[in-house]
N, C-alpha and C positions, 0 to 999 in steps of 0.2 A: 604809380605811372612811370614805367620803365624811362629813363634816359630823361624826364621831367622832373619828380618829385619822391621823395623817399619819406617815410613816417614811422614812427614806431612808437609803442610806449615806453616810458624811461622810469626807472626805479632806483639807479643809483645813488647811493647815501639817501634814500627815502623809503617810507612804508610803502611796500608791494602793493597794500591795499588802495592807496592813494597815489596811482602814478601820475606823472606828467606827459606831456607828448614831444618829443623831439623831430621836428620837419627839416628837410633839406630842400630846396627847389634849385633846380638848373636851367639857366637859360643861355643860349646861345648869343654872343656879343661881337663886334669886331674884331676884339682883343683876343678872344678865347670863349670862355664861359664864366657865368658869373653865378657864383654859388651862393644862395644864402640859408643861412640855418636859424630856425626859429625854437624855442624853447618855449613851449606855452602847457597850457592846461592847469593853470593854477588854480585854484577855488579854497575856499573855506576849510578843505580838509587838509590842504597842503601847503597853504601860504606860511605856515611858520617856517618851514625849510627851504623859501625862496632866497633868502638873505646867503644860503649856502653856494648858491650858484651866480654869483655876481661876477665871477672872473671870467666869463664868456669872452668878453674882448681880448683878455690877455691871452687867454687859450689860443682863441684863433689868431692874434698876432702873429704867431709863429709859423702859419701855413703861408706858403710862396703865393703872391700876388700876381 
């Protein structure tokens, strides 16, 4: 959805046969744009790798607010 939502399968550091999904949504707010990033699509086939992605808050904290 151009301008509102972007999503893709995500296989970084994962088995390509069991990808997760990375979704970014964009919402206009008085201060500018709110961006929400979600990393989902976890299931029994890829759950063992989930602990490798616990640093999203740290990674995203480096982005401008």
